[in-house]
VMD Tcl script that draws the C-alpha trace (Angstrom):
set ca {
  {-52.68 244.88 182.68}
  {-53.51 243.75 179.19}
  {-50.70 242.93 176.82}
  {-50.32 241.55 173.33}
  {-49.31 237.92 173.17}
  {-48.76 235.54 170.29}
  {-50.48 232.23 170.73}
  {-51.68 229.13 169.02}
  {-55.36 228.27 168.97}
  {-55.98 224.57 169.42}
  {-59.41 222.99 168.97}
  {-60.71 221.60 172.24}
  {-63.15 218.91 171.25}
  {-64.86 215.96 172.92}
  {-61.67 213.87 172.82}
  {-59.92 216.34 175.14}
  {-62.97 216.70 177.36}
  {-63.18 212.92 177.72}
  {-59.46 212.71 178.50}
  {-59.75 215.34 181.22}
  {-62.83 213.73 182.75}
  {-61.27 210.23 182.75}
  {-57.92 211.37 184.15}
  {-58.88 212.69 187.56}
  {-55.34 213.78 188.47}
  {-55.16 215.94 185.36}
  {-58.63 217.35 185.92}
  {-57.94 218.08 189.60}
  {-54.59 219.70 188.78}
  {-56.12 221.91 186.11}
  {-59.06 222.87 188.32}
  {-56.84 223.60 191.33}
  {-54.17 225.68 189.62}
  {-55.63 227.06 186.39}
  {-58.65 229.07 185.33}
  {-60.07 229.19 181.83}
  {-60.82 232.73 180.66}
  {-62.73 233.54 177.49}
  {-61.06 236.07 175.21}
  {-63.55 238.58 173.77}
  {-63.61 238.56 169.96}
  {-62.63 242.22 169.73}
  {-59.33 241.35 171.43}
  {-58.36 238.65 168.92}
  {-56.15 239.32 165.93}
  {-56.03 236.29 163.68}
  {-52.70 236.20 161.84}
  {-53.26 232.82 160.22}
  {-55.00 231.60 157.11}
  {-57.58 229.77 159.21}
  {-60.95 231.29 160.00}
  {-62.14 231.02 163.60}
  {-65.90 230.38 163.49}
  {-67.83 233.19 165.19}
  {-69.85 230.77 167.32}
  {-66.74 229.13 168.81}
  {-65.45 230.66 172.03}
  {-61.69 231.16 172.43}
  {-60.20 230.62 175.88}
  {-56.82 230.95 177.50}
  {-55.64 229.05 180.57}
  {-54.19 231.34 183.23}
  {-52.71 230.37 186.57}
  {-55.05 231.09 189.49}
  {-52.16 232.22 191.63}
  {-50.02 234.74 189.81}
  {-46.76 234.85 191.69}
  {-43.15 234.97 190.70}
  {-41.21 231.75 190.69}
  {-39.72 230.97 194.07}
  {-38.12 228.12 195.99}
  {-41.52 226.46 196.54}
  {-42.86 227.06 193.02}
  {-39.94 227.09 190.58}
  {-40.17 227.27 186.81}
  {-40.19 223.64 185.64}
  {-38.07 222.73 182.64}
  {-40.64 220.12 181.56}
  {-43.28 222.85 181.24}
  {-40.89 225.12 179.35}
  {-40.11 222.18 177.02}
  {-43.82 221.56 176.38}
  {-44.52 225.20 175.54}
  {-41.44 225.58 173.34}
  {-42.24 222.37 171.43}
  {-45.68 223.78 170.67}
  {-44.14 227.00 169.37}
  {-41.59 225.02 167.32}
  {-44.48 223.39 165.47}
  {-44.97 226.82 163.92}
  {-41.35 227.89 163.51}
  {-38.02 228.43 165.24}
  {-38.60 232.19 165.09}
  {-41.94 231.89 166.92}
  {-40.29 229.78 169.64}
  {-37.44 232.25 170.05}
  {-39.83 235.23 170.14}
  {-41.94 233.45 172.76}
  {-38.93 232.82 174.98}
  {-37.34 236.24 174.58}
  {-40.59 238.17 175.14}
  {-41.71 236.19 178.17}
  {-41.39 238.13 181.40}
  {-40.77 236.71 184.86}
  {-37.84 234.39 184.26}
  {-36.16 233.54 187.52}
  {-33.17 231.81 189.06}
  {-35.77 229.52 190.63}
  {-35.72 227.06 187.78}
  {-35.84 223.29 188.24}
  {-34.56 220.86 185.66}
  {-37.18 218.16 186.16}
  {-36.59 216.39 182.87}
  {-36.72 212.61 183.24}
  {-33.06 212.28 182.30}
  {-31.66 215.64 183.42}
  {-28.05 214.43 183.13}
  {-28.67 213.22 179.57}
  {-31.74 215.19 178.54}
  {-31.72 214.14 174.88}
  {-32.59 210.58 175.93}
  {-36.01 211.51 177.31}
  {-36.54 214.68 175.25}
  {-34.85 214.55 171.83}
  {-35.37 218.29 171.32}
  {-33.71 219.18 174.66}
  {-30.36 220.30 173.20}
  {-32.13 222.48 170.64}
  {-34.53 223.93 173.24}
  {-31.59 224.66 175.54}
  {-29.73 226.43 172.74}
  {-32.82 228.58 172.06}
  {-33.10 229.46 175.75}
  {-29.56 230.77 175.86}
  {-30.01 232.98 172.79}
  {-32.31 235.26 174.82}
  {-30.31 237.98 176.59}
  {-32.40 237.85 179.79}
  {-32.03 234.08 180.10}
  {-28.33 233.98 179.38}
  {-27.77 236.24 182.40}
  {-29.51 233.95 184.93}
}
mol new
graphics top color blue
foreach p $ca { graphics top sphere $p radius 0.5 }
foreach p [lrange $ca 0 end-1] q [lrange $ca 1 end] { graphics top cylinder $p $q radius 0.2 }
display resetview
């Protein structure tokens, strides 16, 4: 079912295309697990000061297999970190809203940070991201 989501539109230019083509692991991983879906213009609500050119398509990456996290496919902390850092580039409120409105959180959650015993070494924002995670009622109950 359709739902409203807040997102960030990032230009996908030739630099990214070249990176994906030259990094076969990345390309294969994206192609195997993700599909790129174009969002029809009538479904976009632009809340920024930037104008999205009418001739530029807007896509979203969605997982090909939509299942709940489980023992074989847990939520990965490194992916949560990446998404939250992107939201933090806008504001702390956007990051918190993203976390608290996301559905499907699970006890199947793997801390795969490089330095999971001392996360701030590999990811300086880790303590802040962790504090944001625990401000969401659903997450604090896991």
